C-alpha positions in Angstrom: 13.3 9.2 -2.6 9.8 8.8 -1.2 6.2 9.0 -2.3 4.5 10.4 0.8 5.6 13.5 2.7 5.6 13.6 6.5 3.0 16.4 6.6 0.7 14.2 4.5 0.9 11.4 7.1 0.1 13.7 10.0 -2.6 15.9 8.3 -3.7 14.9 4.8 -6.4 17.5 4.3 -9.0 14.9 3.2 -8.8 13.0 6.4 -6.1 12.3 9.0 -4.9 9.0 7.6 -2.7 8.0 10.5 -4.2 8.1 14.1 -2.2 11.1 15.3 -3.2 14.6 16.0 -2.4 17.6 13.7 0.3 18.8 16.2 2.2 15.6 16.0 5.9 16.1 15.5 6.7 15.0 11.9 10.3 14.5 12.8 9.1 11.4 14.7 7.9 9.7 11.5 10.0 11.2 8.7 13.0 8.8 9.2 10.7 5.8 8.7 9.0 6.7 5.4 11.5 5.1 3.1 11.6 1.9 5.1 7.8 1.8 5.2 7.6 2.3 1.4 10.3 -0.3 0.7 8.5 -2.9 2.8 4.8 -2.2 2.0 4.2 0.2 -0.9 6.8 -0.9 -3.5 5.9 -4.6 -3.5 2.2 -3.6 -3.9 2.6 -1.1 -6.7 5.6 -2.8 -8.3 8.8 -0.9 -8.7 8.1 0.8 -12.1 4.8 2.3 -11.0 6.2 3.4 -7.7 9.2 5.2 -9.4 6.9 6.8 -11.9 4.6 8.1 -9.2 7.6 9.5 -7.3 8.9 11.2 -10.4 5.5 12.8 -11.3 4.3 13.9 -7.9 3.9 17.5 -6.9 6.9 18.7 -5.0 4.5 20.7 -2.8 2.6 19.1 0.1 -0.8 18.1 -1.1 -3.9 19.6 0.5 -7.5 19.0 -0.2 -9.1 21.0 2.7 -9.9 24.6 1.7 -10.0 25.5 5.4 -6.3 24.5 5.7 -5.1 26.7 2.8 -5.0 26.6 -1.0 -6.0 23.3 -2.6 -3.0 21.4 -3.9 -3.3 18.1 -5.8 -0.7 15.4 -5.4 -0.7 14.6 -9.1 -2.1 17.7 -10.9 -1.0 16.4 -14.3 -2.2 12.8 -14.0 -5.9 12.2 -13.1 -5.3 8.4 -12.8 -2.5 8.8 -10.3 -4.6 11.4 -8.5 -7.5 9.0 -8.2 -5.2 6.2 -7.0 -3.7 8.5 -4.4 -6.7 10.1 -3.0 -8.9 7.1 -2.8 -6.4 4.4 -1.8 -2.7 5.1 -1.5 -2.7 8.1 0.8 -4.4 6.0 3.5 -2.3 2.9 2.9 1.0 4.7 2.8 0.1 6.6 6.0 -0.8 3.4 7.7 2.5 1.8 6.7 4.6 4.7 7.9 2.8 4.9 11.3 3.1 1.1 11.6 6.9 1.2 11.1 7.4 4.3 13.3 5.3 3.3 16.3 7.9 1.2 18.2 10.4 4.0 17.9 7.9 6.6 19.0 6.9 4.5 22.1 10.5 3.6 23.1 13.5 5.9 23.6 16.8 4.4 22.5 19.8 5.9 24.3 23.4 4.9 24.9 22.3 3.4 28.3 19.6 1.2 26.8 15.9 1.4 25.8 13.3 3.3 27.8 9.6 3.9 27.4 8.6 7.5 26.7 6.4 8.7 29.6 5.0 12.2 30.1 3.8 14.2 33.1 0.2 13.6 32.3 0.1 10.1 30.8 1.6 6.7 31.2 3.3 4.9 28.2 1.3 1.9 27.1 4.5 0.0 26.5 5.3 -2.9 24.2 1.9 -4.6 24.7 0.1 -1.4 23.5 2.5 -1.2 20.5 1.7 -4.8 19.5 -2.0 -4.2 19.9 -2.0 -1.1 17.8 0.3 -2.6 15.1 -1.9 -5.7 14.9 -5.0 -3.4 14.5 -3.3 -1.3 11.8 -2.0 -4.4 10.0 -5.6 -5.6 9.6 -6.5 -2.3 8.0 -3.4 -2.5 5.7 -4.1 -6.0 4.6 -7.7 -5.2 3.8 -6.8 -2.0 1.9 -3.9 -3.8 0.1 -6.3 -6.3 -1.5 -8.6 -3.4 -2.6 -5.7 -1.5 -4.2 -4.3 -4.6 -5.9 -7.7 -5.5 -7.4 -8.2 -1.9 -8.5 -4.9 -1.8 -10.3 -5.6 -5.1 -12.0 -9.0 -3.9 -13.1 -7.7 -0.6 -14.3 -4.4 -1.8 -15.6 -4.9 -0.1 -18.9 -4.7 3.3 -17.1 -1.6 2.3 -15.1 0.8 1.1 -17.8 3.8 1.1 -15.4 2.0 -1.5 -13.1 3.3 -5.0 -13.6 0.0 -6.7 -14.4 1.6 -10.1 -14.6 0.9 -10.3 -10.8 -2.8 -10.1 -11.5 -5.1 -13.2 -11.5 -5.5 -14.8 -14.9 -8.6 -13.6 -16.6 -8.2 -15.5 -19.9 -5.6 -17.4 -21.7 -5.5 -14.7 -24.3 -4.4 -12.2 -21.6 -1.9 -14.2 -19.6 -1.3 -17.5 -21.3 1.9 -18.0 -19.3 -0.3 -17.9 -16.1 -3.1 -20.2 -17.3 -1.3 -22.4 -19.8 -4.6 -23.5 -21.3 -3.5 -23.4 -24.9 -3.9 -20.8 -27.6 -7.3 -19.4 -28.3 -9.1 -21.2 -25.4 -11.1 -18.8 -23.2 -10.6 -20.6 -19.9 -11.3 -18.3 -17.0 -9.5 -19.3 -13.8 -12.1 -20.5 -11.4 -14.9 -20.7 -13.9 -16.0 -23.5 -16.3 -15.5 -22.7 -19.9 -15.8 -24.5 -23.2 -12.8 -26.8 -22.4 -13.5 -27.1 -18.7 -11.4 -25.6 -16.0 -7.9 -24.4 -16.9 -6.0 -27.6 -16.1 -2.8 -25.8 -15.5 -4.2 -22.7 -13.9 -2.2 -21.5 -10.9 -5.5 -21.4 -8.8 -5.4 -25.2 -8.8 -1.7 -25.6 -8.2 -0.3 -26.5 -4.8 2.9 -24.4 -4.6 4.3 -26.2 -1.7 4.3 -29.6 -3.6 4.2 -28.2 -7.1 1.2 -30.4 -7.8 -1.6 -29.3 -10.1 -5.0 -30.4 -9.1 -7.5 -31.2 -11.9 
C-alpha cells in the first residue's frame, strides 16, 4: 500500500520532483516508498486522509506532460485531492522517498560488508555527500510540510478525512478542547479578544513543565 508510484518520483510530468534524471532506475527507490510514507507522509496527512487518498488514486501512473504521452490525473474523480497532489504532495512525497533511499543508493551492502558505489567515469561522494544532500532535502521537506499543514487546516472543509484537531486553535467555538476559554468566548489564540488572551491556550503553555503562562 503506497500513495506515490516509483515512476512518479523519477519523472512526474509536471516537474522532476526528486533530483534524479529520467533514466534513473526505479528499482533503486521502489523498496523505500512505504518506509518514506510511514515516516513522513502519514503523520502529516493523518492516517484517515492518507488511506482515503490511497484508496481513491488512479491505478495508472499520473502524467501531466502532453509530450510524454496521454494526460493522466492522479485523482480524476476528486478535484480537491488532485489539487493537494499536484501543488504540494507530489513534491513532498518524492522528496521523502529520495531522502530515505539515498544512503542505500550511495552504498552497496553485500555479505562482505558495505562499499561505496563508484563508476568508471565518476567518484562516489561517500557519506559526507549523503549527509549534505539529505540535510539540503530535509530543509525543503520541512518548509513544504508547514505549507501543506496550513493548507489542510485552512481548507479542512474540503478534506473531511483530515484530522483537523491537529490544527491551531482559531476560536473556542471551533476547538474548545484546545483553547479551553469557555463556551461562547471568541478568543483567538495569539490575538487579544473581548476577554483577553485565551488563558489556557496551548500557545502559552510550556509543554516541558506543563505550566501555562498568562
